[in-house]
PQR file of N, CA, C, O and H, with PARSE charges and radii, in Angstrom:
ATOM      1  N   UNK A   1     132.571   9.713 -27.972 -0.4000 1.5000
ATOM      2  CA  UNK A   1     133.188  10.205 -28.876 -0.0000 2.0000
ATOM      3  C   UNK A   1     134.129   9.973 -30.381  0.5500 1.7000
ATOM      4  O   UNK A   1     135.112   9.235 -30.445 -0.5500 1.4000
ATOM      5  N   UNK A   2     133.528  10.847 -31.636 -0.4000 1.5000
ATOM      6  CA  UNK A   2     133.682  10.191 -32.504 -0.0000 2.0000
ATOM      7  C   UNK A   2     134.231  11.378 -33.162  0.5500 1.7000
ATOM      8  O   UNK A   2     133.826  12.488 -32.817 -0.5500 1.4000
ATOM      9  H   UNK A   2     132.729  11.447 -31.585  0.4000 1.0000
ATOM     10  N   UNK A   3     135.598  11.179 -34.577 -0.4000 1.5000
ATOM     11  CA  UNK A   3     136.337  12.253 -35.211 -0.0000 2.0000
ATOM     12  C   UNK A   3     135.898  11.685 -36.449  0.5500 1.7000
ATOM     13  O   UNK A   3     136.606  10.688 -36.312 -0.5500 1.4000
ATOM     14  H   UNK A   3     135.928  10.277 -34.857  0.4000 1.0000
ATOM     15  N   UNK A   4     135.350  11.488 -37.496 -0.4000 1.5000
ATOM     16  CA  UNK A   4     134.946  11.008 -38.425 -0.0000 2.0000
ATOM     17  C   UNK A   4     134.908  12.617 -39.364  0.5500 1.7000
ATOM     18  O   UNK A   4     133.930  13.362 -39.418 -0.5500 1.4000
ATOM     19  H   UNK A   4     134.775  12.298 -37.608  0.4000 1.0000
ATOM     20  N   UNK A   5     135.747  12.763 -39.783 -0.4000 1.5000
ATOM     21  CA  UNK A   5     136.247  13.577 -41.279 -0.0000 2.0000
ATOM     22  C   UNK A   5     137.261  14.426 -40.257  0.5500 1.7000
ATOM     23  O   UNK A   5     136.796  15.488 -39.844 -0.5500 1.4000
ATOM     24  H   UNK A   5     136.542  12.158 -39.739  0.4000 1.0000
ATOM     25  N   UNK A   6     138.237  14.158 -39.932 -0.4000 1.5000
ATOM     26  CA  UNK A   6     138.974  14.606 -39.099 -0.0000 2.0000
ATOM     27  C   UNK A   6     140.361  14.835 -39.377  0.5500 1.7000
ATOM     28  O   UNK A   6     141.056  13.831 -39.532 -0.5500 1.4000
ATOM     29  H   UNK A   6     138.615  13.296 -40.268  0.4000 1.0000
ATOM     30  N   UNK A   7     141.112  16.413 -39.507 -0.4000 1.5000
ATOM     31  CA  UNK A   7     141.692  16.778 -40.299 -0.0000 2.0000
ATOM     32  C   UNK A   7     142.542  16.285 -40.198  0.5500 1.7000
ATOM     33  O   UNK A   7     142.866  15.485 -41.075 -0.5500 1.4000
ATOM     34  H   UNK A   7     140.548  17.229 -39.381  0.4000 1.0000
ATOM     35  N   UNK A   8     143.171  16.451 -39.331 -0.4000 1.5000
ATOM     36  CA  UNK A   8     144.217  16.374 -37.596 -0.0000 2.0000
ATOM     37  C   UNK A   8     145.244  17.554 -37.346  0.5500 1.7000
ATOM     38  O   UNK A   8     146.457  17.722 -37.216 -0.5500 1.4000
ATOM     39  H   UNK A   8     142.908  17.102 -38.618  0.4000 1.0000
ATOM     40  N   UNK A   9     143.937  18.352 -37.353 -0.4000 1.5000
ATOM     41  CA  UNK A   9     144.589  19.734 -37.195 -0.0000 2.0000
ATOM     42  C   UNK A   9     145.280  19.392 -35.801  0.5500 1.7000
ATOM     43  O   UNK A   9     146.502  19.540 -35.821 -0.5500 1.4000
ATOM     44  H   UNK A   9     142.952  18.216 -37.459  0.4000 1.0000
ATOM     45  N   UNK A  10     144.711  18.946 -34.544 -0.4000 1.5000
ATOM     46  CA  UNK A  10     145.412  19.227 -33.280 -0.0000 2.0000
ATOM     47  C   UNK A  10     144.454  20.178 -32.166  0.5500 1.7000
ATOM     48  O   UNK A  10     144.513  20.024 -30.946 -0.5500 1.4000
ATOM     49  H   UNK A  10     143.718  18.825 -34.527  0.4000 1.0000
ATOM     50  N   UNK A  11     143.718  21.016 -32.745 -0.4000 1.5000
ATOM     51  CA  UNK A  11     142.769  21.973 -32.203 -0.0000 2.0000
ATOM     52  C   UNK A  11     142.339  21.172 -30.157  0.5500 1.7000
ATOM     53  O   UNK A  11     142.506  21.447 -28.969 -0.5500 1.4000
ATOM     54  H   UNK A  11     143.670  21.141 -33.736  0.4000 1.0000
ATOM     55  N   UNK A  12     141.694  20.048 -31.132 -0.4000 1.5000
ATOM     56  CA  UNK A  12     141.315  19.370 -29.639 -0.0000 2.0000
ATOM     57  C   UNK A  12     141.781  18.644 -28.751  0.5500 1.7000
ATOM     58  O   UNK A  12     141.267  18.110 -27.768 -0.5500 1.4000
ATOM     59  H   UNK A  12     141.559  19.825 -32.097  0.4000 1.0000
ATOM     60  N   UNK A  13     142.975  18.659 -29.234 -0.4000 1.5000
ATOM     61  CA  UNK A  13     144.411  17.956 -28.320 -0.0000 2.0000
ATOM     62  C   UNK A  13     144.124  19.005 -27.157  0.5500 1.7000
ATOM     63  O   UNK A  13     143.860  19.012 -25.955 -0.5500 1.4000
ATOM     64  H   UNK A  13     143.392  19.093 -30.032  0.4000 1.0000
ATOM     65  N   UNK A  14     144.365  20.039 -28.398 -0.4000 1.5000
ATOM     66  CA  UNK A  14     145.050  21.188 -27.238 -0.0000 2.0000
ATOM     67  C   UNK A  14     143.988  21.796 -26.362  0.5500 1.7000
ATOM     68  O   UNK A  14     144.416  22.461 -25.419 -0.5500 1.4000
ATOM     69  H   UNK A  14     144.580  20.033 -29.375  0.4000 1.0000
ATOM     70  N   UNK A  15     142.828  21.702 -26.481 -0.4000 1.5000
ATOM     71  CA  UNK A  15     141.194  22.542 -25.774 -0.0000 2.0000
ATOM     72  C   UNK A  15     141.411  21.536 -24.926  0.5500 1.7000
ATOM     73  O   UNK A  15     141.998  21.886 -23.902 -0.5500 1.4000
ATOM     74  H   UNK A  15     142.481  21.161 -27.247  0.4000 1.0000
ATOM     75  N   UNK A  16     141.132  20.383 -25.003 -0.4000 1.5000
ATOM     76  CA  UNK A  16     140.256  19.465 -23.969 -0.0000 2.0000
ATOM     77  C   UNK A  16     140.884  19.880 -22.452  0.5500 1.7000
ATOM     78  O   UNK A  16     142.083  19.610 -22.393 -0.5500 1.4000
ATOM     79  H   UNK A  16     140.655  20.098 -25.834  0.4000 1.0000
ATOM     80  N   UNK A  17     140.377  20.435 -21.301 -0.4000 1.5000
ATOM     81  CA  UNK A  17     141.253  20.491 -19.964 -0.0000 2.0000
ATOM     82  C   UNK A  17     141.673  19.311 -19.101  0.5500 1.7000
ATOM     83  O   UNK A  17     142.667  19.180 -18.387 -0.5500 1.4000
ATOM     84  H   UNK A  17     139.402  20.654 -21.350  0.4000 1.0000
ATOM     85  N   UNK A  18     140.096  18.030 -19.487 -0.4000 1.5000
ATOM     86  CA  UNK A  18     140.326  15.919 -19.299 -0.0000 2.0000
ATOM     87  C   UNK A  18     141.867  15.963 -19.810  0.5500 1.7000
ATOM     88  O   UNK A  18     142.828  15.962 -19.040 -0.5500 1.4000
ATOM     89  H   UNK A  18     139.288  18.137 -20.067  0.4000 1.0000
ATOM     90  N   UNK A  19     141.974  16.011 -21.539 -0.4000 1.5000
ATOM     91  CA  UNK A  19     143.174  15.633 -21.815 -0.0000 2.0000
ATOM     92  C   UNK A  19     143.123  14.052 -22.026  0.5500 1.7000
ATOM     93  O   UNK A  19     143.817  13.036 -22.025 -0.5500 1.4000
ATOM     94  H   UNK A  19     141.194  16.012 -22.164  0.4000 1.0000
ATOM     95  N   UNK A  20     141.036  14.834 -22.317 -0.4000 1.5000
ATOM     96  CA  UNK A  20     140.696  12.633 -23.130 -0.0000 2.0000
ATOM     97  C   UNK A  20     140.351  12.828 -24.568  0.5500 1.7000
ATOM     98  O   UNK A  20     139.230  12.732 -25.069 -0.5500 1.4000
ATOM     99  H   UNK A  20     140.472  15.660 -22.317  0.4000 1.0000
ATOM    100  N   UNK A  21     141.677  13.167 -25.262 -0.4000 1.5000
ATOM    101  CA  UNK A  21     142.098  13.193 -26.376 -0.0000 2.0000
ATOM    102  C   UNK A  21     143.228  12.472 -26.500  0.5500 1.7000
ATOM    103  O   UNK A  21     143.777  12.584 -25.404 -0.5500 1.4000
ATOM    104  H   UNK A  21     142.587  13.245 -24.854  0.4000 1.0000
ATOM    105  N   UNK A  22     144.011  11.682 -27.313 -0.4000 1.5000
ATOM    106  CA  UNK A  22     145.299  11.539 -27.620 -0.0000 2.0000
ATOM    107  C   UNK A  22     144.781  10.620 -28.997  0.5500 1.7000
ATOM    108  O   UNK A  22     143.875   9.874 -29.368 -0.5500 1.4000
ATOM    109  H   UNK A  22     143.566  11.591 -28.203  0.4000 1.0000
ATOM    110  N   UNK A  23     146.560  11.508 -29.636 -0.4000 1.5000
ATOM    111  CA  UNK A  23     147.131  10.630 -30.797 -0.0000 2.0000
ATOM    112  C   UNK A  23     146.699   9.313 -31.297  0.5500 1.7000
ATOM    113  O   UNK A  23     145.514   9.313 -30.965 -0.5500 1.4000
ATOM    114  H   UNK A  23     147.296  12.114 -29.335  0.4000 1.0000
ATOM    115  N   UNK A  24     146.886   8.360 -31.799 -0.4000 1.5000
ATOM    116  CA  UNK A  24     147.453   7.625 -31.908 -0.0000 2.0000
ATOM    117  C   UNK A  24     147.101   6.927 -33.139  0.5500 1.7000
ATOM    118  O   UNK A  24     145.986   6.535 -33.486 -0.5500 1.4000
ATOM    119  H   UNK A  24     147.849   8.360 -32.069  0.4000 1.0000
ATOM    120  N   UNK A  25     148.820   6.776 -34.077 -0.4000 1.5000
ATOM    121  CA  UNK A  25     149.176   6.483 -35.037 -0.0000 2.0000
ATOM    122  C   UNK A  25     148.205   7.643 -36.210  0.5500 1.7000
ATOM    123  O   UNK A  25     147.881   7.279 -37.340 -0.5500 1.4000
ATOM    124  H   UNK A  25     149.725   7.094 -33.796  0.4000 1.0000
ATOM    125  N   UNK A  26     147.972   8.610 -35.811 -0.4000 1.5000
ATOM    126  CA  UNK A  26     147.602   9.555 -37.742 -0.0000 2.0000
ATOM    127  C   UNK A  26     146.353   9.746 -36.310  0.5500 1.7000
ATOM    128  O   UNK A  26     146.017  10.823 -35.817 -0.5500 1.4000
ATOM    129  H   UNK A  26     148.235   8.906 -34.893  0.4000 1.0000
ATOM    130  N   UNK A  27     145.932   8.572 -35.957 -0.4000 1.5000
ATOM    131  CA  UNK A  27     144.130   9.172 -35.933 -0.0000 2.0000
ATOM    132  C   UNK A  27     144.150   9.243 -34.379  0.5500 1.7000
ATOM    133  O   UNK A  27     144.950   8.766 -33.573 -0.5500 1.4000
ATOM    134  H   UNK A  27     146.205   7.697 -36.358  0.4000 1.0000
ATOM    135  N   UNK A  28     143.026   9.984 -34.207 -0.4000 1.5000
ATOM    136  CA  UNK A  28     143.418  10.672 -32.452 -0.0000 2.0000
ATOM    137  C   UNK A  28     142.164   9.388 -32.002  0.5500 1.7000
ATOM    138  O   UNK A  28     141.482   8.846 -32.872 -0.5500 1.4000
ATOM    139  H   UNK A  28     142.377  10.371 -34.862  0.4000 1.0000
ATOM    140  N   UNK A  29     142.055   9.108 -30.753 -0.4000 1.5000
ATOM    141  CA  UNK A  29     141.501   8.804 -29.971 -0.0000 2.0000
ATOM    142  C   UNK A  29     140.873   8.421 -28.494  0.5500 1.7000
ATOM    143  O   UNK A  29     141.582   7.736 -27.756 -0.5500 1.4000
ATOM    144  H   UNK A  29     142.608   9.549 -30.046  0.4000 1.0000
ATOM    145  N   UNK A  30     139.533   8.849 -28.019 -0.4000 1.5000
ATOM    146  CA  UNK A  30     139.015   9.434 -26.812 -0.0000 2.0000
ATOM    147  C   UNK A  30     139.182   8.446 -25.876  0.5500 1.7000
ATOM    148  O   UNK A  30     139.341   7.253 -26.132 -0.5500 1.4000
ATOM    149  H   UNK A  30     138.958   9.405 -28.618  0.4000 1.0000
ATOM    150  N   UNK A  31     139.128   9.209 -24.231 -0.4000 1.5000
ATOM    151  CA  UNK A  31     139.854   8.740 -23.499 -0.0000 2.0000
ATOM    152  C   UNK A  31     138.305   8.887 -22.328  0.5500 1.7000
ATOM    153  O   UNK A  31     138.306   9.652 -21.364 -0.5500 1.4000
ATOM    154  H   UNK A  31     138.999  10.179 -24.022  0.4000 1.0000
ATOM    155  N   UNK A  32     137.180   8.043 -22.677 -0.4000 1.5000
ATOM    156  CA  UNK A  32     136.110   8.157 -22.029 -0.0000 2.0000
ATOM    157  C   UNK A  32     135.908   8.131 -20.580  0.5500 1.7000
ATOM    158  O   UNK A  32     134.833   8.530 -20.134 -0.5500 1.4000
ATOM    159  H   UNK A  32     137.179   7.421 -23.461  0.4000 1.0000
ATOM    160  N   UNK A  33     136.737   7.745 -19.869 -0.4000 1.5000
ATOM    161  CA  UNK A  33     136.528   8.250 -18.548 -0.0000 2.0000
ATOM    162  C   UNK A  33     137.003   9.547 -18.171  0.5500 1.7000
ATOM    163  O   UNK A  33     136.514  10.403 -17.433 -0.5500 1.4000
ATOM    164  H   UNK A  33     137.611   7.421 -20.231  0.4000 1.0000
ATOM    165  N   UNK A  34     138.332   9.496 -19.008 -0.4000 1.5000
ATOM    166  CA  UNK A  34     138.459  11.040 -19.086 -0.0000 2.0000
ATOM    167  C   UNK A  34     138.093  11.963 -19.084  0.5500 1.7000
ATOM    168  O   UNK A  34     138.436  12.915 -18.384 -0.5500 1.4000
ATOM    169  H   UNK A  34     138.729   8.801 -19.608  0.4000 1.0000
ATOM    170  N   UNK A  35     136.800  11.859 -20.377 -0.4000 1.5000
ATOM    171  CA  UNK A  35     135.473  13.150 -21.057 -0.0000 2.0000
ATOM    172  C   UNK A  35     135.105  13.578 -20.145  0.5500 1.7000
ATOM    173  O   UNK A  35     135.213  12.712 -19.278 -0.5500 1.4000
ATOM    174  H   UNK A  35     136.522  11.086 -20.946  0.4000 1.0000
ATOM    175  N   UNK A  36     134.480  14.924 -19.539 -0.4000 1.5000
ATOM    176  CA  UNK A  36     133.362  15.178 -19.156 -0.0000 2.0000
ATOM    177  C   UNK A  36     131.739  15.992 -20.031  0.5500 1.7000
ATOM    178  O   UNK A  36     130.871  16.735 -19.573 -0.5500 1.4000
ATOM    179  H   UNK A  36     134.392  15.627 -20.244  0.4000 1.0000
ATOM    180  N   UNK A  37     131.910  15.489 -21.189 -0.4000 1.5000
ATOM    181  CA  UNK A  37     131.340  16.272 -22.330 -0.0000 2.0000
ATOM    182  C   UNK A  37     131.374  17.634 -22.560  0.5500 1.7000
ATOM    183  O   UNK A  37     130.656  18.182 -23.397 -0.5500 1.4000
ATOM    184  H   UNK A  37     132.614  14.885 -21.562  0.4000 1.0000
ATOM    185  N   UNK A  38     132.307  18.300 -21.741 -0.4000 1.5000
ATOM    186  CA  UNK A  38     131.865  19.490 -22.139 -0.0000 2.0000
ATOM    187  C   UNK A  38     131.727  20.064 -23.350  0.5500 1.7000
ATOM    188  O   UNK A  38     131.063  21.076 -23.573 -0.5500 1.4000
ATOM    189  H   UNK A  38     132.890  17.855 -21.061  0.4000 1.0000
ATOM    190  N   UNK A  39     132.375  19.405 -24.179 -0.4000 1.5000
ATOM    191  CA  UNK A  39     131.810  20.259 -25.584 -0.0000 2.0000
ATOM    192  C   UNK A  39     133.099  21.256 -26.733  0.5500 1.7000
ATOM    193  O   UNK A  39     133.159  21.354 -27.958 -0.5500 1.4000
ATOM    194  H   UNK A  39     132.915  18.583 -23.999  0.4000 1.0000
ATOM    195  N   UNK A  40     133.904  21.801 -25.698 -0.4000 1.5000
ATOM    196  CA  UNK A  40     134.829  22.380 -25.913 -0.0000 2.0000
ATOM    197  C   UNK A  40     135.465  21.808 -27.237  0.5500 1.7000
ATOM    198  O   UNK A  40     135.599  22.562 -28.201 -0.5500 1.4000
ATOM    199  H   UNK A  40     133.856  21.722 -24.702  0.4000 1.0000
ATOM    200  N   UNK A  41     135.763  20.817 -27.286 -0.4000 1.5000
ATOM    201  CA  UNK A  41     136.557  20.392 -28.967 -0.0000 2.0000
ATOM    202  C   UNK A  41     135.624  20.431 -29.470  0.5500 1.7000
ATOM    203  O   UNK A  41     136.314  20.056 -30.419 -0.5500 1.4000
ATOM    204  H   UNK A  41     135.654  20.204 -26.503  0.4000 1.0000
ATOM    205  N   UNK A  42     134.064  20.555 -30.086 -0.4000 1.5000
ATOM    206  CA  UNK A  42     133.786  20.018 -30.523 -0.0000 2.0000
ATOM    207  C   UNK A  42     133.486  21.401 -31.166  0.5500 1.7000
ATOM    208  O   UNK A  42     133.390  21.725 -32.350 -0.5500 1.4000
ATOM    209  H   UNK A  42     133.504  20.860 -29.315  0.4000 1.0000
ATOM    210  N   UNK A  43     133.316  22.447 -29.474 -0.4000 1.5000
ATOM    211  CA  UNK A  43     133.518  24.274 -30.698 -0.0000 2.0000
ATOM    212  C   UNK A  43     134.669  24.412 -31.381  0.5500 1.7000
ATOM    213  O   UNK A  43     134.658  25.003 -32.461 -0.5500 1.4000
ATOM    214  H   UNK A  43     133.394  22.183 -28.512  0.4000 1.0000
ATOM    215  N   UNK A  44     135.750  23.926 -30.892 -0.4000 1.5000
ATOM    216  CA  UNK A  44     137.386  23.871 -31.835 -0.0000 2.0000
ATOM    217  C   UNK A  44     137.472  23.968 -32.950  0.5500 1.7000
ATOM    218  O   UNK A  44     137.886  24.913 -33.622 -0.5500 1.4000
ATOM    219  H   UNK A  44     135.759  23.445 -30.015  0.4000 1.0000
ATOM    220  N   UNK A  45     136.841  22.376 -33.436 -0.4000 1.5000
ATOM    221  CA  UNK A  45     136.721  21.624 -34.161 -0.0000 2.0000
ATOM    222  C   UNK A  45     136.751  22.927 -35.566  0.5500 1.7000
ATOM    223  O   UNK A  45     135.960  23.868 -35.501 -0.5500 1.4000
ATOM    224  H   UNK A  45     136.505  21.608 -32.890  0.4000 1.0000
ATOM    225  N   UNK A  46     137.867  22.792 -36.903 -0.4000 1.5000
ATOM    226  CA  UNK A  46     136.973  23.660 -37.958 -0.0000 2.0000
ATOM    227  C   UNK A  46     136.034  22.728 -38.946  0.5500 1.7000
ATOM    228  O   UNK A  46     134.994  22.907 -39.579 -0.5500 1.4000
ATOM    229  H   UNK A  46     138.510  22.028 -36.956  0.4000 1.0000
ATOM    230  N   UNK A  47     136.921  21.676 -38.746 -0.4000 1.5000
ATOM    231  CA  UNK A  47     135.831  20.344 -39.459 -0.0000 2.0000
ATOM    232  C   UNK A  47     134.253  20.414 -39.683  0.5500 1.7000
ATOM    233  O   UNK A  47     133.549  20.456 -40.693 -0.5500 1.4000
ATOM    234  H   UNK A  47     137.766  21.530 -38.232  0.4000 1.0000
ATOM    235  N   UNK A  48     134.004  20.409 -38.354 -0.4000 1.5000
ATOM    236  CA  UNK A  48     132.659  19.722 -37.140 -0.0000 2.0000
ATOM    237  C   UNK A  48     132.543  18.566 -37.724  0.5500 1.7000
ATOM    238  O   UNK A  48     131.713  18.220 -38.564 -0.5500 1.4000
ATOM    239  H   UNK A  48     134.575  20.375 -37.534  0.4000 1.0000
ATOM    240  N   UNK A  49     133.845  17.669 -37.015 -0.4000 1.5000
ATOM    241  CA  UNK A  49     134.328  16.434 -37.120 -0.0000 2.0000
ATOM    242  C   UNK A  49     133.532  15.219 -36.009  0.5500 1.7000
ATOM    243  O   UNK A  49     132.821  14.242 -36.241 -0.5500 1.4000
ATOM    244  H   UNK A  49     134.520  17.950 -36.333  0.4000 1.0000
ATOM    245  N   UNK A  50     134.207  16.023 -34.354 -0.4000 1.5000
ATOM    246  CA  UNK A  50     134.309  15.805 -33.209 -0.0000 2.0000
ATOM    247  C   UNK A  50     132.693  15.813 -33.729  0.5500 1.7000
ATOM    248  O   UNK A  50     132.017  16.402 -34.573 -0.5500 1.4000
ATOM    249  H   UNK A  50     134.784  16.817 -34.165  0.4000 1.0000
ATOM    250  N   UNK A  51     132.508  14.757 -32.657 -0.4000 1.5000
ATOM    251  CA  UNK A  51     130.920  14.386 -31.906 -0.0000 2.0000
ATOM    252  C   UNK A  51     131.187  13.942 -30.003  0.5500 1.7000
ATOM    253  O   UNK A  51     131.908  13.005 -29.660 -0.5500 1.4000
ATOM    254  H   UNK A  51     133.057  14.279 -31.971  0.4000 1.0000
ATOM    255  N   UNK A  52     130.764  14.451 -29.446 -0.4000 1.5000
ATOM    256  CA  UNK A  52     130.668  13.320 -28.194 -0.0000 2.0000
ATOM    257  C   UNK A  52     128.883  12.718 -28.377  0.5500 1.7000
ATOM    258  O   UNK A  52     127.885  13.010 -29.036 -0.5500 1.4000
ATOM    259  H   UNK A  52     130.179  15.212 -29.725  0.4000 1.0000
ATOM    260  N   UNK A  53     129.113  12.169 -27.797 -0.4000 1.5000
ATOM    261  CA  UNK A  53     127.830  10.580 -28.230 -0.0000 2.0000
ATOM    262  C   UNK A  53     127.642   9.901 -26.758  0.5500 1.7000
ATOM    263  O   UNK A  53     128.645   9.418 -26.232 -0.5500 1.4000
ATOM    264  H   UNK A  53     129.924  11.932 -27.262  0.4000 1.0000
ATOM    265  N   UNK A  54     126.796   9.865 -26.298 -0.4000 1.5000
ATOM    266  CA  UNK A  54     125.840   9.339 -24.458 -0.0000 2.0000
ATOM    267  C   UNK A  54     126.885   7.960 -24.562  0.5500 1.7000
ATOM    268  O   UNK A  54     127.363   7.402 -25.550 -0.5500 1.4000
ATOM    269  H   UNK A  54     125.982  10.257 -26.725  0.4000 1.0000
ATOM    270  N   UNK A  55     126.998   7.710 -23.277 -0.4000 1.5000
ATOM    271  CA  UNK A  55     127.711   6.726 -23.000 -0.0000 2.0000
ATOM    272  C   UNK A  55     127.002   5.591 -22.487  0.5500 1.7000
ATOM    273  O   UNK A  55     126.163   5.857 -21.627 -0.5500 1.4000
ATOM    274  H   UNK A  55     126.610   8.164 -22.475  0.4000 1.0000
ATOM    275  N   UNK A  56     127.144   4.356 -22.819 -0.4000 1.5000
ATOM    276  CA  UNK A  56     125.849   2.910 -22.655 -0.0000 2.0000
ATOM    277  C   UNK A  56     125.282   3.760 -20.936  0.5500 1.7000
ATOM    278  O   UNK A  56     124.115   3.735 -20.545 -0.5500 1.4000
ATOM    279  H   UNK A  56     127.825   4.139 -23.518  0.4000 1.0000
ATOM    280  N   UNK A  57     126.075   4.219 -20.415 -0.4000 1.5000
ATOM    281  CA  UNK A  57     125.364   3.966 -19.121 -0.0000 2.0000
ATOM    282  C   UNK A  57     124.764   5.383 -19.240  0.5500 1.7000
ATOM    283  O   UNK A  57     123.917   5.516 -18.357 -0.5500 1.4000
ATOM    284  H   UNK A  57     127.023   4.239 -20.733  0.4000 1.0000
ATOM    285  N   UNK A  58     124.861   6.274 -19.850 -0.4000 1.5000
ATOM    286  CA  UNK A  58     124.108   7.456 -19.844 -0.0000 2.0000
ATOM    287  C   UNK A  58     122.676   6.836 -21.108  0.5500 1.7000
ATOM    288  O   UNK A  58     121.773   7.673 -21.109 -0.5500 1.4000
ATOM    289  H   UNK A  58     125.549   6.167 -20.567  0.4000 1.0000
ATOM    290  N   UNK A  59     122.424   5.843 -21.903 -0.4000 1.5000
ATOM    291  CA  UNK A  59     121.345   6.099 -21.826 -0.0000 2.0000
ATOM    292  C   UNK A  59     119.860   5.757 -21.201  0.5500 1.7000
ATOM    293  O   UNK A  59     118.892   6.461 -21.488 -0.5500 1.4000
ATOM    294  H   UNK A  59     123.157   5.163 -21.902  0.4000 1.0000
TER
END
C-alpha cells in the first residue's frame, strides 16, 4: 500500500475495517499483515493518494 500525494486528512485511517493504516511521524504507514485488500481506503481518499499493490506472495 502506498500513500503518494497524501493530504493527511485521515479518512483512510477512520475507514479501514482492519486498522491496517497507522500514522507515523506525520506520514501514514501500512501494516501489510492486516490489510485484506478490501479497497475501502482507496474509495474514501479525496485526493486519490492510496494505492493497494500486490505483495510478493500475490505476484
